[in-house]
VOBA-1610 file (N, C-alpha, C; in pm, whole numbers, padded with zeros to 5 digits, always signed):
BEGIN
Unk+20351+12156+25512Unk+20295+12026+25479Unk+20287+11935+25604Unk+20392+11942+25688Unk+20392+11864+25810Unk+20276+11904+25902Unk+20250+12035+25906Unk+20138+12083+25988Unk+20005+12033+25932Unk+19994+12026+25799Unk+19871+11979+25736Unk+19844+11834+25775Unk+19944+11750+25758Unk+19925+11609+25793Unk+19902+11590+25940Unk+19960+11674+26021Unk+19937+11669+26164Unk+19792+11705+26197Unk+19738+11803+26125Unk+19599+11848+26146Unk+19502+11734+26107Unk+19537+11670+25989Unk+19453+11559+25941Unk+19455+11444+26044Unk+19574+11416+26097Unk+19582+11310+26195Unk+19508+11341+26322Unk+19511+11470+26366Unk+19434+11510+26486Unk+19284+11499+26459Unk+19243+11537+26336Unk+19099+11528+26306Unk+19053+11381+26310Unk+19127+11294+26244Unk+19089+11151+26245Unk+19086+11095+26387Unk+19186+11136+26468Unk+19193+11087+26605Unk+19073+11134+26685Unk+19024+11257+26666Unk+18917+11314+26749Unk+18777+11280+26695Unk+18766+11236+26571Unk+18634+11204+26515Unk+18590+11066+26555Unk+18464+11038+26529Unk+18413+10901+26551Unk+18448+10815+26433Unk+18555+10743+26440Unk+18612+10669+26328Unk+18516+10556+26284Unk+18443+10500+26376Unk+18349+10392+26342Unk+18242+10444+26248Unk+18188+10561+26277Unk+18083+10617+26193Unk+18136+10642+26052Unk+18258+10701+26044Unk+18315+10727+25910Unk+18336+10597+25836Unk+18384+10494+25904Unk+18414+10364+25842Unk+18286+10298+25785Unk+18180+10300+25868Unk+18058+10229+25829Unk+17978+10310+25725Unk+17984+10440+25729Unk+17916+10519+25621Unk+17990+10493+25486Unk+18126+10487+25493Unk+18200+10457+25371Unk+18170+10316+25319Unk+18153+10223+25414Unk+18122+10084+25375Unk+17983+10080+25310Unk+17889+10156+25365Unk+17754+10161+25305Unk+17758+10216+25164Unk+17837+10323+25145Unk+17851+10382+25011Unk+17907+10285+24909Unk+18009+10214+24949Unk+18076+10115+24859Unk+17976+10003+24826Unk+17914+09949+24927Unk+17818+09839+24908Unk+17702+09886+24819Unk+17650+10001+24848Unk+17538+10058+24768Unk+17580+10073+24621Unk+17698+10122+24598Unk+17747+10143+24461Unk+17759+10009+24385Unk+17801+09903+24454Unk+17813+09774+24391Unk+17673+09722+24350Unk+17578+09734+24442Unk+17442+09691+24410Unk+17380+09770+24298Unk+17402+09900+24297Unk+17344+09987+24195Unk+17412+09961+24058Unk+17536+09921+24059Unk+17603+09888+23933Unk+17538+09769+23868Unk+17491+09678+23949Unk+17418+09561+23896Unk+17279+09598+23847Unk+17211+09688+23920Unk+17080+09734+23880Unk+17083+09804+23743Unk+17197+09867+23711Unk+17209+09941+23584Unk+17197+09849+23462Unk+17207+09716+23481Unk+17188+09625+23370Unk+17045+09630+23320Unk+16953+09667+23408Unk+16813+09678+23367Unk+16778+09814+23312Unk+16876+09901+23299Unk+16853+10035+23248Unk+16871+10140+23356Unk+16919+10257+23310Unk+16935+10364+23407Unk+17080+10386+23444Unk+17110+10500+23504Unk+17243+10533+23548Unk+17235+10586+23692Unk+17286+10506+23785Unk+17268+10541+23929Unk+17399+10560+24005Unk+17500+10481+23964Unk+17628+10478+24042Unk+17694+10612+24038Unk+17703+10676+23923Unk+17773+10802+23912Unk+17711+10908+24001Unk+17578+10916+24002Unk+17509+11013+24085Unk+17529+10984+24235Unk+17527+10852+24266Unk+17541+10812+24407Unk+17680+10848+24460Unk+17777+10822+24376Unk+17915+10852+24422Unk+17940+11001+24430Unk+17890+11078+24332Unk+17905+11223+24339Unk+17839+11280+24462Unk+17717+11229+24493Unk+17646+11279+24614Unk+17720+11242+24738Unk+17780+11120+24741Unk+17856+11078+24860Unk+17978+11160+24879Unk+18050+11193+24770Unk+18171+11273+24784Unk+18137+11416+24834Unk+18035+11476+24774Unk+17989+11609+24821Unk+17946+11605+24969Unk+17868+11497+25000Unk+17821+11482+25134Unk+17933+11463+25234Unk+18034+11381+25200Unk+18146+11360+25289Unk+18223+11487+25317Unk+18251+11562+25208Unk+18326+11689+25224Unk+18247+11784+25311Unk+18119+11795+25285Unk+18035+11884+25364Unk+18027+11837+25509Unk+18020+11705+25528Unk+18011+11652+25663Unk+18136+11683+25745Unk+18252+11678+25680Unk+18376+11709+25749Unk+18377+11856+25789Unk+18334+11945+25698Unk+18325+12086+25728Unk+18230+12114+25842Unk+18112+12052+25835Unk+18013+12065+25940Unk+18066+12016+26073Unk+18136+11903+26073Unk+18186+11849+26200Unk+18289+11937+26263Unk+18356+12023+26189Unk+18456+12111+26250Unk+18397+12239+26310Unk+18267+12259+26285Unk+18196+12375+26340Unk+18120+12330+26464Unk+18127+12401+26569Unk+18055+12367+26690Unk+17905+12366+26659Unk+17840+12255+26690Unk+17697+12243+26662Unk+17612+12347+26730Unk+17662+12399+26847Unk+17589+12504+26918Unk+17587+12633+26833Unk+17697+12657+26762Unk+17703+12771+26676Unk+17606+12756+26556Unk+17599+12634+26501Unk+17507+12609+26392Unk+17366+12627+26439Unk+17330+12571+26554Unk+17195+12582+26608Unk+17154+12724+26643Unk+17255+12807+26665Unk+17229+12946+26694Unk+17158+13018+26581Unk+17178+12965+26460Unk+17115+13022+26340Unk+16995+12937+26293Unk+16921+12889+26388Unk+16808+12804+26358Unk+16708+12872+26266Unk+16693+13007+26287Unk+16597+13077+26205Unk+16634+13081+26057Unk+16766+13077+26028Unk+16806+13070+25889Unk+16771+12932+25829Unk+16792+12827+25907Unk+16756+12691+25863Unk+16607+12680+25843Unk+16529+12741+25933Unk+16383+12740+25916Unk+16342+12819+25793Unk+16409+12932+25768Unk+16378+13010+25648Unk+16411+12935+25519Unk+16528+12870+25518Unk+16567+12787+25405Unk+16464+12681+25377Unk+16418+12619+25481Unk+16317+12512+25468Unk+16188+12565+25405Unk+16141+12678+25456Unk+16021+12737+25398Unk+16033+12778+25256Unk+16152+12832+25221Unk+16177+12870+25082Unk+16175+12742+24990Unk+16237+12637+25038Unk+16240+12509+24964Unk+16098+12454+24949Unk+16018+12462+25054Unk+15878+12417+25044Unk+15803+12499+24936Unk+15824+12629+24941Unk+15757+12715+24844Unk+15799+12683+24700Unk+15930+12658+24687Unk+15983+12629+24550Unk+15923+12500+24493Unk+15900+12402+24583Unk+15838+12279+24535Unk+15696+12306+24486Unk+15620+12385+24562Unk+15485+12414+24521Unk+15480+12492+24388Unk+15580+12578+24369Unk+15580+12660+24247Unk+15647+12594+24128Unk+15754+12517+24153Unk+15831+12463+24044Unk+15855+12312+24053Unk+15786+12247+24145Unk+15804+12105+24167Unk+15767+12017+24051Unk+15842+11906+24039Unk+15816+11808+23930Unk+15798+11670+23992Unk+15743+11581+23913Unk+15729+11440+23952Unk+15828+11359+23871Unk+15915+11289+23935Unk+16019+11210+23866Unk+15964+11069+23837Unk+16028+11004+23743Unk+15987+10867+23704Unk+15988+10772+23819Unk+15882+10695+23833Unk+15871+10595+23937Unk+15808+10645+24065Unk+15765+10773+24064Unk+15702+10827+24184Unk+15564+10887+24148Unk+15483+10913+24248Unk+15351+10972+24222Unk+15327+11098+24300Unk+15442+11160+24344Unk+15430+11284+24423Unk+15515+11392+24360Unk+15470+11519+24377Unk+15545+11630+24323Unk+15635+11683+24430Unk+15755+11630+24442Unk+15840+11662+24553Unk+15987+11688+24513Unk+16012+11714+24385Unk+16150+11733+24335Unk+16159+11866+24266Unk+16281+11919+24260Unk+16315+12037+24184Unk+16414+11999+24078Unk+16402+12055+23957Unk+16496+12027+23853Unk+16612+12125+23862Unk+16733+12073+23862Unk+16853+12153+23869Unk+16927+12160+23736Unk+17016+12256+23716Unk+17091+12263+23592Unk+17172+12137+23573Unk+17192+12095+23450Unk+17268+11972+23417Unk+17186+11850+23415Unk+17055+11864+23428Unk+16967+11746+23420Unk+16952+11680+23553Unk+17006+11730+23663Unk+16990+11668+23794Unk+16858+11712+23858Unk+16812+11630+23954Unk+16694+11665+24032Unk+16731+11660+24179Unk+16658+11733+24258Unk+16684+11747+24400Unk+16554+11737+24479Unk+16555+11654+24583Unk+16435+11641+24669Unk+16455+11724+24797Unk+16393+11840+24804Unk+16414+11933+24917Unk+16384+11872+25053Unk+16283+11783+25058Unk+16247+11725+25192Unk+16364+11654+25260Unk+16459+11601+25182Unk+16575+11535+25244Unk+16660+11635+25319Unk+16682+11755+25262Unk+16758+11855+25333Unk+16678+11913+25448Unk+16549+11928+25428Unk+16462+11986+25531Unk+16459+11896+25651Unk+16471+11763+25637Unk+16481+11672+25754Unk+16597+11711+25845Unk+16713+11740+25784Unk+16827+11774+25863Unk+16807+11911+25933Unk+16753+12007+25855Unk+16724+12136+25912Unk+16625+12124+26028Unk+16528+12036+26011Unk+16421+12016+26113Unk+16483+11959+26240Unk+16576+11868+26228Unk+16641+11810+26343Unk+16707+11918+26427Unk+16771+12015+26360Unk+16841+12124+26431Unk+16737+12220+26495Unk+16638+12262+26417Unk+16540+12359+26469Unk+16456+12299+26582Unk+16416+12173+26566Unk+16331+12111+26673Unk+16419+12085+26798Unk+16547+12051+26780Unk+16639+12032+26891Unk+16655+12164+26966Unk+16672+12269+26888Unk+16690+12404+26949Unk+16564+12443+27029Unk+16448+12411+26972Unk+16319+12439+27035Unk+16311+12369+27169Unk+16341+12238+27169Unk+16340+12161+27292Unk+16439+12213+27394Unk+16558+12246+27349Unk+16661+12295+27435Unk+16621+12426+27503Unk+16554+12515+27427Unk+16508+12640+27482Unk+16403+12615+27592Unk+16308+12528+27560Unk+16204+12499+27657Unk+16258+12434+27785Unk+16359+12346+27765Unk+16419+12280+27881Unk+16494+12382+27969Unk+16570+12472+27908Unk+16646+12569+27983Unk+16560+12667+28055Unk+16445+12700+27998Unk+16358+12799+28059Unk+16253+12735+28155Unk+16260+12603+28172Unk+16172+12537+28260Unk+16026+12528+28216Unk+16004+12537+28088Unk+15869+12537+28031Unk+15834+12405+27963Unk+15924+12309+27963Unk+15904+12189+27884Unk+15782+12109+27925Unk+15745+12113+28052Unk+15638+12030+28102Unk+15501+12096+28096Unk+15495+12216+28040Unk+15367+12289+28031Unk+15290+12244+27905Unk+15161+12263+27910Unk+15076+12230+27797Unk+15108+12320+27679Unk+15136+12444+27705Unk+15172+12539+27595Unk+15292+12492+27521Unk+15394+12442+27592Unk+15514+12394+27528Unk+15484+12277+27437Unk+15402+12183+27484Unk+15369+12065+27404Unk+15295+12107+27276Unk+15202+12205+27290Unk+15129+12255+27173Unk+15222+12316+27072Unk+15315+12399+27117Unk+15408+12462+27026Unk+15498+12362+26956Unk+15537+12260+27028Unk+15621+12154+26967Unk+15541+12080+26861Unk+15416+12047+26889Unk+15331+11980+26792Unk+15310+12064+26668Unk+15289+12193+26689Unk+15269+12286+26576Unk+15401+12292+26492Unk+15513+12295+26561Unk+15641+12297+26495Unk+15658+12173+26404Unk+15614+12059+26455Unk+15627+11934+26377Unk+15519+11928+26265Unk+15400+11977+26292Unk+15293+11962+26195Unk+15311+12054+26074Unk+15391+12159+26085Unk+15417+12244+25968Unk+15476+12164+25853Unk+15592+12099+25873Unk+15647+12022+25762Unk+15565+11900+25727Unk+15504+11837+25829Unk+15421+11717+25803Unk+15304+11751+25713Unk+15235+11862+25741Unk+15121+11904+25659Unk+15161+11946+25518Unk+15271+12026+25507Unk+15316+12073+25377Unk+15357+11956+25290Unk+15433+11862+25345Unk+15478+11747+25267Unk+15363+11657+25229Unk+15265+11645+25317Unk+15146+11567+25285Unk+15076+11624+25160Unk+15061+11754+25154Unk+14995+11816+25042Unk+15078+11805+24914Unk+15212+11783+24928Unk+15294+11755+24812Unk+15280+11611+24762Unk+15216+11531+24847Unk+15193+11388+24809Unk+15296+11295+24859Unk+15392+11341+24940Unk+15502+11256+24988Unk+15472+11218+25132Unk+15373+11127+25156Unk+15335+11091+25287Unk+15438+11011+25362Unk+15529+10942+25287Unk+15636+10869+25351Unk+15729+10962+25425Unk+15773+11068+25360Unk+15860+11168+25427Unk+15787+11237+25542Unk+15658+11264+25523Unk+15582+11328+25631Unk+15582+11242+25756Unk+15573+11111+25737Unk+15571+11015+25850Unk+15706+11019+25923Unk+15815+11031+25848Unk+15946+11037+25910Unk+15962+11163+25996Unk+15912+11274+25946Unk+15918+11397+26027Unk+15843+11377+26160Unk+15731+11305+26151Unk+15650+11282+26273Unk+15722+11197+26371Unk+15789+11093+26322Unk+15867+11003+26408Unk+15978+11078+26474Unk+16049+11161+26398Unk+16160+11237+26455Unk+16112+11323+26571Unk+16001+11394+26550Unk+15946+11483+26649Unk+15904+11403+26773Unk+15831+11295+26756Unk+15784+11220+26872Unk+15897+11159+26953Unk+15999+11106+26883Unk+16112+11046+26956Unk+16188+11151+27032Unk+16207+11270+26970Unk+16280+11377+27041Unk+16199+11427+27160Unk+16069+11436+27144Unk+15984+11478+27257Unk+15992+11376+27371Unk+15998+11252+27335Unk+16005+11144+27435Unk+16136+11151+27514Unk+16246+11159+27441Unk+16378+11156+27512Unk+16398+11290+27587Unk+16331+11397+27546Unk+16342+11523+27617Unk+16269+11523+27751Unk+16179+11428+27766Unk+16108+11415+27894Unk+15965+11470+27895Unk+15908+11484+27776Unk+15765+11522+27770Unk+15683+11419+27849Unk+15594+11461+27931Unk+15520+11373+28021Unk+15435+11273+27946Unk+15424+11153+28001Unk+15358+11038+27940Unk+15211+11067+27908Unk+15149+11153+27991Unk+15009+11176+27970Unk+14980+11243+27835Unk+15074+11322+27787Unk+15050+11389+27659Unk+15059+11287+27543Unk+15148+11189+27559Unk+15155+11083+27457Unk+15031+10998+27460Unk+14978+10973+27581Unk+14852+10897+27593Unk+14738+10972+27526Unk+14731+11103+27548Unk+14626+11182+27484Unk+14640+11179+27330Unk+14765+11192+27286Unk+14790+11191+27143Unk+14753+11057+27077Unk+14793+10946+27140Unk+14754+10815+27089Unk+14603+10794+27089Unk+14537+10846+27191Unk+14391+10834+27196Unk+14327+10909+27082Unk+14377+11031+27057Unk+14323+11109+26947Unk+14347+11045+26812Unk+14466+10981+26795Unk+14496+10912+26671Unk+14401+10793+26658Unk+14379+10717+26763Unk+14286+10602+26753Unk+14147+10647+26718Unk+14103+10758+26777Unk+13967+10811+26746Unk+13960+10857+26602Unk+14073+10912+26554Unk+14075+10971+26420Unk+14104+10871+26306Unk+14123+10741+26338Unk+14152+10641+26235Unk+14040+10639+26129Unk+13909+10636+26166Unk+13807+10636+26063Unk+13813+10756+25971Unk+13843+10874+26025Unk+13857+10993+25943Unk+13979+10981+25853Unk+14086+10929+25911Unk+14209+10911+25831Unk+14182+10817+25717Unk+14112+10708+25740Unk+14085+10606+25636Unk+13992+10661+25527Unk+13887+10727+25568Unk+13781+10764+25475Unk+13800+10904+25412Unk+13874+10991+25475Unk+13887+11130+25427Unk+14031+11160+25380Unk+14128+11135+25465Unk+14265+11170+25433Unk+14323+11078+25325Unk+14304+10948+25340Unk+14360+10850+25242Unk+14278+10845+25118Unk+14346+10829+25003Unk+14275+10806+24879Unk+14271+10657+24847Unk+14214+10620+24734Unk+14197+10476+24702Unk+14333+10404+24692Unk+14434+10472+24642Unk+14563+10408+24630Unk+14623+10376+24766Unk+14610+10470+24860Unk+14662+10445+24995Unk+14591+10324+25059Unk+14459+10322+25044Unk+14384+10212+25107Unk+14416+10081+25042Unk+14433+10079+24912Unk+14465+09955+24842Unk+14601+09902+24876Unk+14697+09986+24902Unk+14832+09944+24939Unk+14824+09872+25076Unk+14739+09920+25163Unk+14727+09852+25294Unk+14650+09722+25277Unk+14544+09721+25203Unk+14465+09601+25181Unk+14542+09492+25111Unk+14640+09531+25028Unk+14720+09433+24955Unk+14800+09344+25049Unk+14830+09393+25169Unk+14905+09312+25266Unk+14826+09188+25308Unk+14695+09195+25293Unk+14610+09084+25340Unk+14540+09013+25226Unk+14582+09042+25101Unk+14519+08979+24987Unk+14627+08914+24900Unk+14695+08817+24957Unk+14811+08759+24891Unk+14779+08677+24768Unk+14656+08628+24758Unk+14620+08545+24645Unk+14573+08624+24521Unk+14533+08746+24544Unk+14480+08821+24433Unk+14559+08947+24405Unk+14529+09053+24484Unk+14588+09185+24464Unk+14739+09180+24461Unk+14797+09099+24545Unk+14943+09094+24559Unk+15009+09049+24431Unk+14944+08964+24354Unk+15004+08912+24233Unk+14991+09007+24113Unk+14895+09090+24115Unk+14864+09164+23991Unk+14864+09316+24003Unk+14849+09373+24124Unk+14825+09516+24135Unk+14913+09577+24245Unk+14850+09626+24348Unk+14921+09706+24451Unk+15019+09625+24528Unk+15007+09497+24536Unk+15100+09414+24610Unk+15207+09348+24523Unk+15202+09379+24393Unk+15292+09309+24298Unk+15439+09340+24332Unk+15472+09463+24361Unk+15612+09501+24388Unk+15666+09425+24508Unk+15585+09414+24614Unk+15631+09345+24736Unk+15640+09195+24713Unk+15549+09141+24636Unk+15555+09001+24605Unk+15682+08964+24528Unk+15712+09040+24426Unk+15833+09017+24348Unk+15959+09039+24429Unk+15954+09132+24522Unk+16068+09158+24610Unk+16099+09035+24694Unk+15994+08979+24753Unk+16013+08862+24836Unk+16062+08740+24758Unk+16016+08730+24635Unk+16062+08619+24550Unk+16215+08636+24521Unk+16256+08761+24492Unk+16397+08787+24464Unk+16485+08757+24585Unk+16439+08799+24701Unk+16517+08773+24822Unk+16527+08624+24850Unk+16413+08553+24833Unk+16416+08408+24857Unk+16502+08335+24757Unk+16506+08384+24635Unk+16581+08312+24530Unk+16731+08318+24553Unk+16781+08415+24633Unk+16921+08426+24655Unk+16979+08324+24753Unk+16894+08263+24828Unk+16944+08160+24923Unk+17038+08223+25024Unk+17140+08145+25063Unk+17232+08191+25168Unk+17338+08287+25114Unk+17392+08261+24995Unk+17504+08339+24944Unk+17473+08419+24820Unk+17358+08392+24756Unk+17324+08471+24640Unk+17396+08428+24515Unk+17366+08496+24401Unk+17422+08462+24271Unk+17549+08541+24241Unk+17582+08638+24324Unk+17699+08721+24300Unk+17658+08857+24238Unk+17733+08961+24269Unk+17703+09094+24214Unk+17711+09089+24064Unk+17605+09135+23998Unk+17599+09136+23854Unk+17548+09009+23788Unk+17513+08912+23871Unk+17469+08780+23816Unk+17323+08749+23846Unk+17253+08835+23916Unk+17114+08808+23947Unk+17022+08827+23826Unk+16956+08721+23786Unk+16869+08728+23666Unk+16754+08824+23685Unk+16687+08817+23798Unk+16572+08905+23823Unk+16613+09048+23829Unk+16727+09075+23894Unk+16776+09211+23898Unk+16811+09264+23760Unk+16871+09179+23678Unk+16914+09217+23546Unk+16801+09258+23453Unk+16686+09201+23473Unk+16573+09238+23381Unk+16469+09324+23457Unk+16499+09359+23581Unk+16412+09451+23652Unk+16278+09396+23692Unk+16276+09275+23745Unk+16150+09216+23789Unk+16083+09299+23901Unk+16166+09354+23988Unk+16109+09434+24096Unk+16105+09582+24055Unk+15988+09642+24042Unk+15981+09781+24001Unk+16056+09872+24104Unk+16126+09969+24051Unk+16202+10065+24134Unk+16297+09996+24231Unk+16362+09893+24182Unk+16452+09814+24272Unk+16574+09897+24315Unk+16608+10001+24243Unk+16720+10081+24281Unk+16688+10178+24396Unk+16562+10199+24423Unk+16522+10297+24527Unk+16478+10226+24652Unk+16348+10223+24673Unk+16294+10168+24798Unk+16324+10020+24812Unk+16347+09947+24702Unk+16361+09803+24708Unk+16502+09755+24679Unk+16602+09833+24715Unk+16740+09792+24694Unk+16773+09671+24779Unk+16703+09653+24888Unk+16727+09537+24975Unk+16697+09405+24898Unk+16603+09406+24806Unk+16575+09285+24731Unk+16690+09247+24635Unk+16764+09350+24587Unk+16883+09325+24503Unk+16990+09256+24583Unk+17011+09304+24706Unk+17109+09243+24794Unk+17067+09097+24826Unk+16936+09075+24844Unk+16889+08938+24875Unk+16913+08842+24763Unk+16891+08886+24640Unk+16910+08793+24525Unk+17059+08774+24495Unk+17137+08879+24496Unk+17275+08868+24448Unk+17375+08836+24559Unk+17344+08873+24679Unk+17436+08848+24793Unk+17378+08753+24895Unk+17253+08714+24876Unk+17194+08618+24962Unk+17166+08665+25104Unk+17137+08569+25191Unk+17103+08597+25328Unk+17215+08673+25398Unk+17341+08630+25370Unk+17453+08696+25436Unk+17469+08840+25385Unk+17434+08866+25260Unk+17441+09002+25207Unk+17338+09092+25273Unk+17220+09044+25297Unk+17117+09125+25364Unk+17157+09146+25513Unk+17215+09047+25572Unk+17259+09060+25712Unk+17371+09166+25718Unk+17453+09172+25617Unk+17560+09272+25614Unk+17504+09415+25611Unk+17396+09433+25530Unk+17330+09565+25524Unk+17276+09601+25660Unk+17205+09503+25724Unk+17144+09531+25855Unk+17252+09559+25960Unk+17365+09491+25948Unk+17476+09511+26047Unk+17534+09649+26032Unk+17555+09694+25907Unk+17612+09829+25882Unk+17517+09934+25941Unk+17391+09919+25909Unk+17294+10022+25953Unk+17275+10017+26106Unk+17276+09896+26162Unk+17256+09881+26304Unk+17373+09944+26382Unk+17496+09922+26333Unk+17613+09980+26400Unk+17607+10134+26391Unk+17567+10189+26275Unk+17554+10334+26262Unk+17450+10388+26360Unk+17335+10322+26364Unk+17227+10368+26449Unk+17272+10363+26597Unk+17338+10256+26637Unk+17381+10245+26777Unk+17489+10353+26809Unk+17583+10374+26716Unk+17686+10474+26739Unk+17630+10614+26752Unk+17530+10644+26668Unk+17466+10777+26675Unk+17398+10791+26811Unk+17331+10685+26855Unk+17265+10684+26987Unk+17363+10705+27099Unk+17478+10633+27091Unk+17577+10645+27198Unk+17635+10785+27202Unk+17651+10847+27083Unk+17700+10986+27082Unk+17602+11077+27153Unk+17472+11046+27141Unk+17370+11126+27212Unk+17385+11114+27364Unk+17413+10995+27410Unk+17428+10973+27557Unk+17552+11038+27611Unk+17651+11065+27526Unk+17778+11122+27573Unk+17793+11272+27540Unk+17689+11331+27482Unk+17697+11472+27444Unk+17722+11560+27563Unk+17784+11674+27538Unk+17820+11764+27646Unk+17702+11839+27704Unk+17594+11847+27626Unk+17475+11917+27674Unk+17352+11858+27606Unk+17236+11909+27645Unk+17110+11853+27593Unk+17089+11886+27448Unk+17134+12002+27401Unk+17121+12037+27259Unk+17193+11937+27170Unk+17317+11905+27206Unk+17393+11802+27132Unk+17326+11667+27136Unk+17274+11632+27255Unk+17204+11503+27264Unk+17078+11501+27176Unk+17002+11607+27176Unk+16881+11612+27090Unk+16917+11596+26942Unk+17021+11663+26899Unk+17061+11652+26756Unk+17096+11511+26722Unk+17172+11441+26807Unk+17205+11299+26781Unk+17085+11210+26791Unk+16997+11235+26886Unk+16875+11154+26894Unk+16790+11179+26768Unk+16789+11300+26715Unk+16715+11325+26592Unk+16765+11245+26477Unk+16899+11237+26464Unk+16956+11156+26354Unk+16932+11005+26384Unk+16935+10969+26510Unk+16902+10829+26546Unk+16759+10798+26503Unk+16664+10889+26530Unk+16526+10869+26490Unk+16509+10858+26339Unk+16584+10945+26267Unk+16577+10942+26120Unk+16623+10812+26063Unk+16744+10766+26105Unk+16804+10645+26055Unk+16724+10522+26097Unk+16683+10517+26223Unk+16613+10399+26275Unk+16475+10384+26211Unk+16400+10491+26202Unk+16265+10481+26145Unk+16267+10446+25998Unk+16360+10510+25923Unk+16365+10477+25780Unk+16410+10333+25758Unk+16505+10285+25836Unk+16552+10149+25819Unk+16441+10048+25853Unk+16376+10067+25965Unk+16269+09971+26003Unk+16155+09972+25904Unk+16108+10090+25865Unk+15995+10100+25771Unk+16031+10044+25635Unk+16149+10077+25587Unk+16191+10026+25453Unk+16200+09873+25449Unk+16265+09815+25550Unk+16277+09669+25551Unk+16141+09605+25563Unk+16054+09662+25647Unk+15919+09606+25664Unk+15838+09619+25534Unk+15861+09728+25459Unk+15794+09741+25327Unk+15839+09630+25233Unk+15972+09616+25224Unk+16027+09517+25130Unk+15979+09376+25163Unk+15962+09346+25289Unk+15921+09212+25330Unk+15768+09194+25335Unk+15697+09300+25296Unk+15549+09289+25291Unk+15483+09301+25427Unk+15553+09358+25526Unk+15495+09371+25657Unk+15426+09505+25676Unk+15464+09604+25594Unk+15402+09737+25590Unk+15373+09773+25447Unk+15276+09863+25426Unk+15244+09906+25289Unk+15361+09988+25231Unk+15368+09993+25101Unk+15469+10073+25030Unk+15432+10221+25044Unk+15520+10298+25109Unk+15493+10440+25132Unk+15611+10526+25088Unk+15703+10472+25009Unk+15809+10555+24957Unk+15917+10595+25052Unk+15961+10505+25138Unk+16068+10529+25232Unk+16195+10462+25185Unk+16303+10539+25167Unk+16427+10480+25118Unk+16507+10417+25229Unk+16599+10327+25190Unk+16687+10263+25286Unk+16811+10355+25305Unk+16836+10405+25422Unk+16946+10504+25439Unk+17079+10454+25387Unk+17143+10542+25308Unk+17280+10523+25252Unk+17285+10414+25143Unk+17173+10342+25121Unk+17177+10231+25018Unk+17090+10258+24900Unk+16973+10314+24920Unk+16884+10342+24805Unk+16947+10448+24713Unk+16920+10431+24582Unk+16964+10530+24487Unk+16897+10664+24514Unk+16968+10771+24493Unk+16913+10902+24515Unk+17018+10997+24573Unk+17067+11089+24493Unk+17170+11178+24541Unk+17125+11267+24654Unk+17000+11310+24652Unk+16946+11399+24756Unk+16953+11331+24894Unk+16907+11206+24900Unk+16905+11134+25027Unk+17043+11110+25077Unk+17129+11055+24987Unk+17263+11020+25030Unk+17340+11141+25081Unk+17336+11252+25001Unk+17411+11370+25038Unk+17363+11431+25170Unk+17231+11440+25188Unk+17178+11503+25306Unk+17197+11415+25431Unk+17198+11284+25415Unk+17228+11198+25530Unk+17369+11224+25579Unk+17466+11251+25487Unk+17598+11284+25530Unk+17605+11417+25603Unk+17519+11509+25562Unk+17513+11636+25636Unk+17474+11607+25782Unk+17377+11517+25800Unk+17333+11480+25935Unk+17444+11412+26011Unk+17523+11327+25940Unk+17632+11261+26009Unk+17738+11365+26048Unk+17751+11465+25970Unk+17844+11576+26006Unk+17804+11641+26136Unk+17675+11660+26158Unk+17624+11715+26282Unk+17657+11623+26401Unk+17638+11493+26378Unk+17669+11397+26484Unk+17818+11402+26518Unk+17899+11407+26414Unk+18046+11420+26437Unk+18082+11547+26510Unk+18008+11653+26480Unk+18031+11782+26552Unk+18005+11767+26700Unk+17895+11700+26733Unk+17863+11675+26875Unk+17971+11590+26942Unk+18017+11488+26868Unk+18121+11400+26920Unk+18254+11473+26943Unk+18297+11548+26841Unk+18428+11609+26847Unk+18433+11728+26943Unk+18329+11805+26946Unk+18331+11920+27036Unk+18307+11877+27181Unk+18244+11767+27200Unk+18235+11708+27333Unk+18373+11672+27381Unk+18454+11616+27292Unk+18593+11578+27329Unk+18676+11704+27359Unk+18656+11807+27278Unk+18732+11929+27299Unk+18704+11988+27435Unk+18577+11988+27476Unk+18541+12038+27605Unk+18607+11957+27717Unk+18606+11823+27698Unk+18669+11738+27799Unk+18816+11767+27811Unk+18885+11793+27699Unk+19026+11819+27702Unk+19053+11950+27768Unk+18967+12051+27746Unk+18985+12179+27815Unk+18967+12162+27964Unk+18868+12085+28005Unk+18844+12064+28147Unk+18967+11994+28213Unk+19023+11897+28143Unk+19140+11828+28195Unk+19258+11924+28210Unk+19275+12011+28108Unk+19384+12112+28116Unk+19361+12204+28229Unk+19235+12239+28255Unk+19201+12330+28363Unk+19239+12277+28497Unk+19215+12147+28516Unk+19248+12085+28643Unk+19401+12079+28667Unk+19476+12080+28558Unk+19620+12074+28567Unk+19683+12215+28583Unk+19615+12312+28524Unk+19670+12445+28525Unk+19556+12548+28543Unk+19550+12604+28661Unk+19437+12690+28692Unk+19439+12820+28615Unk+19546+12849+28543Unk+19553+12972+28467Unk+19470+12966+28340Unk+19435+12842+28295Unk+19355+12827+28175Unk+19208+12863+28208Unk+19151+12950+28131Unk+19013+12992+28152Unk+18918+12908+28065Unk+18801+12874+28121Unk+18701+12799+28046Unk+18592+12897+28011
//
């Protein structure tokens, strides 16, 4: 028993305690907000807590495994991702409040969104791809850039055809940010941006459907569309946030939350619940929690023992930062609604659980970096220790 508690103490000492503390804080805050949302119907807290517990346990296990060992089996993660993609096409369902076929039904009445797990797998496989190109001196070649783009476009294209363009966009952001930090030359980004600019008319007229276009146009039609149709959700969200003032009405006391004025307030628009019931200070608390997590993940990337570890952390940084910025901008009516959840806060067991898997990878980078440092210190003190 003494050895057990000693091991637990060593684990806590070597892990990034700030990340554990703030993910736990996010889970608690999210559960409080969701408990209030349940007044309008639905059951969210139980699923959220179950997902968080499973995610935390898995994250601890992942953190104890050297991330380099995990990345060594990138082909298994790629295979799992492809199997999940195929399962969605064959057995996928559309859940209430969404318009895309991106979920699988599990025993016990639960549903699972594979794209959330595939994001984590993608971070590992793409990081391994970059690390291989870097070590072999091929990163600056055109062929390398093409293979990286193809690597990224596989999940982006598949998820687009499933109708989940929000998730597809996150995959794209992860890939581009990782390519940038890895040192892909600026001219390739210039070429890519030029191609995107040229392709905007095609994107607008061919790729986007009427609903996509109307969601964008709603941002500029505040007197009409915003009140009655595609902009209704964002309009009601802003009213809820404004109604909370500085301190809000208190958890469980928000009138608009209680009757569900904001559609899908438990998911993409959980920020509006915090605005009404916890006020300005409550929304600032959410932003502070997420900002600290994002910064800590970024700092872990800068202190990683090697480039593979850095890429994995930068991938999680890209995931958390892009989802946070896009979600808040959606809620405030600065961007169209594209189905991006707020990390650790929005209802959804798939998202919460898989984010903890990603945090486990970040902890693995942090902890094994420390282990290497300790070995090096021991080596300098005693030359008989082999590295």
